[in-house]
C-alpha positions in Angstrom: 0.2 0.1 0.1 1.2 3.8 -0.1 2.7 3.4 3.3 5.3 1.1 1.5 6.6 3.4 -1.2 5.6 7.1 0.4 9.0 7.2 2.3 10.9 6.4 -1.0 9.2 9.3 -2.5 11.1 12.2 -4.2 9.3 15.1 -2.9 10.9 17.3 -5.7 8.6 15.7 -8.2 5.5 16.8 -6.2 4.9 20.0 -8.4 5.1 17.6 -11.5 2.9 15.0 -9.9 0.3 17.4 -9.2 0.2 18.7 -12.6 0.1 15.6 -14.3 -2.7 14.0 -11.6 -4.8 17.2 -12.4 -4.6 16.7 -16.3 -5.3 13.2 -16.3 -7.9 13.9 -13.5 -9.6 16.3 -15.8 -9.4 14.4 -18.7 -10.7 11.1 -16.6 -13.8 13.2 -15.9 -15.1 13.8 -19.1 -13.9 10.0 -20.2 -15.7 8.5 -17.8 -19.1 10.6 -18.8 -18.5 9.3 -22.4 -18.1 5.8 -21.1 -21.5 5.8 -19.2 -23.0 7.0 -22.4 -21.6 3.9 -24.1 -22.6 1.6 -21.2 -26.4 3.5 -21.7 -26.6 4.2 -17.7 -26.9 7.8 -16.4 -24.1 10.1 -16.9 -23.6 10.5 -13.5 -22.4 6.8 -12.9 -19.4 7.9 -15.1 -17.4 10.0 -12.6 -18.1 7.6 -10.0 -16.8 4.5 -11.7 -13.9 6.6 -12.8 -12.7 8.9 -9.7 -13.4 6.2 -6.9 -10.8 3.2 -8.0 -7.6 5.3 -8.3 -8.5 6.9 -4.6 -8.9 2.8 -3.2 -5.8 2.1 -5.3 -4.0 4.6 -4.0 -4.6 3.4 -0.6 -4.6 -0.2 -1.0 -2.5 -0.7 -4.3 1.1 -2.1 -4.5 2.2 -0.3 -7.0 3.3 3.7 -7.1 2.5 3.5 -10.9 -0.6 1.7 -10.9 -3.6 3.0 -13.6 -7.2 2.8 -12.6 -10.1 4.1 -14.6 -13.0 3.3 -16.9 -12.7 1.4 -20.0 -14.7 1.8 -23.1 -14.6 -1.8 -24.3 -16.0 -2.7 -20.9 -18.5 0.2 -20.9 -19.6 -1.0 -24.4 -19.9 -4.5 -23.2 -22.0 -3.9 -20.1 -24.4 -1.4 -22.5 -24.7 -4.4 -24.7 -26.2 -6.4 -22.0 -28.1 -4.1 -20.4 -29.7 -2.4 -23.8 -33.2 -4.6 -23.8 -34.1 -2.7 -20.3 -36.3 0.5 -21.0 -35.7 2.3 -17.5 -32.5 4.2 -17.4 -32.6 3.8 -13.8 -33.1 0.1 -13.7 -30.4 -0.3 -16.4 -27.9 1.2 -14.0 -28.7 -0.6 -10.9 -28.2 -3.7 -13.3 -25.0 -2.5 -15.0 -23.9 -2.1 -11.2 -24.8 -5.5 -10.2 -22.7 -7.0 -13.0 -19.7 -5.0 -12.4 -19.9 -6.1 -8.6 -20.2 -9.8 -9.9 -17.5 -9.1 -12.3 -15.3 -7.7 -9.3 -16.3 -10.9 -7.4 -14.7 -13.1 -10.2 -11.5 -10.9 -10.2 -11.1 -11.0 -7.0 -11.4 -14.9 -6.6 -8.8 -15.2 -9.5 -6.6 -13.3 -7.7 -7.3 -15.1 -4.3 -6.5 -18.3 -6.5 -3.4 -17.0 -8.4 -4.8 -17.5 -11.8 -2.8 -14.3 -13.1 -0.6 -17.2 -14.9 -2.8 -18.0 -17.2 -2.3 -14.7 -19.2 0.8 -16.4 -20.2 -0.9 -18.4 -22.3 -2.5 -16.0 -24.4 0.0 -15.2 -27.3 0.6 -11.7 -28.7 -0.9 -12.2 -31.7 -4.0 -13.2 -29.9 -4.0 -9.8 -27.4 -3.2 -8.0 -30.4 -6.3 -9.1 -32.9 -8.7 -8.7 -29.8 -7.3 -5.0 -29.0 -7.6 -4.0 -32.7 -10.9 -5.7 -32.8 -12.0 -4.1 -29.7 -11.0 -0.7 -31.2 -13.2 -1.6 -34.1 -16.0 -2.3 -32.2 -15.9 0.8 -30.4 -15.3 2.6 -33.1 -18.4 1.1 -34.9 -20.5 1.9 -32.1 -20.3 5.1 -32.4 -20.9 5.9 -36.3 -23.7 7.4 -35.9 -22.8 10.0 -33.4 -19.8 10.6 -35.8 -21.8 11.2 -38.9 -24.2 12.6 -37.1 -27.1 10.6 -38.4 -28.1 7.1 -39.8 -25.4 5.2 -41.4 -26.1 2.6 -43.8 -26.4 -0.9 -42.7 -25.7 -4.3 -44.9 -29.0 -4.6 -45.3 -29.7 -1.0 -47.2 -26.4 -1.4 -49.2 -27.4 -5.0 -50.4 -31.1 -2.8 -51.4 -29.6 -0.1 -52.6 -30.1 0.3 -56.9 -26.4 0.2 -57.8 -27.1 0.8 -61.5 -28.2 4.1 -60.9 -25.0 4.8 -59.3 -23.3 3.3 -61.9 -25.1 5.5 -64.3 -24.1 8.6 -62.4 -20.5 7.3 -62.2 -20.1 6.9 -65.8 -22.0 10.2 -66.8 -19.6 11.9 -64.2 -16.7 10.2 -66.2 -18.1 11.4 -69.9 -18.8 15.4 -68.4 -15.0 15.4 -66.7 -13.4 13.9 -69.9 -15.1 16.2 -72.3 -14.2 19.7 -69.6 -10.7 18.1 -69.8 -10.9 18.0 -73.6 -12.8 21.5 -73.7 
């Protein structure tokens, strides 16, 4: 915990650490709002899930360089798990229950010293998981990025591609004529 490394702390770094902590904290506030939106729970849950764990880790954690915070993939998966619930407050309660259950499983895994299982995951598998996670997160935000509905595979399949080909051919002819003039 903090008392084991606090005596070794270089107090000349305090100003830089405070500036770094404030910067990360301010970013974390807005990031936690975004993750609460991904999880489809009331936005007030975001700062609670983003600010309380680092404080708890500061008191009970074993490494002064530990990083705690919310995660977009976990928020997205939680949001998918509670997406069928109509009431926003109920969604928040169910998402909190899911997070407590996941925390209990992680605590049990820690008590049983099952961290060695991670060594069986190859770098290729981890890289694929991270890349796939980034793609899922980006694609889940396509309406927010574009500001409207984005075509799905069903709408693309039903699109009249012949019409598009005619437009393309017409633009090509018009461009060619303008280049000759």
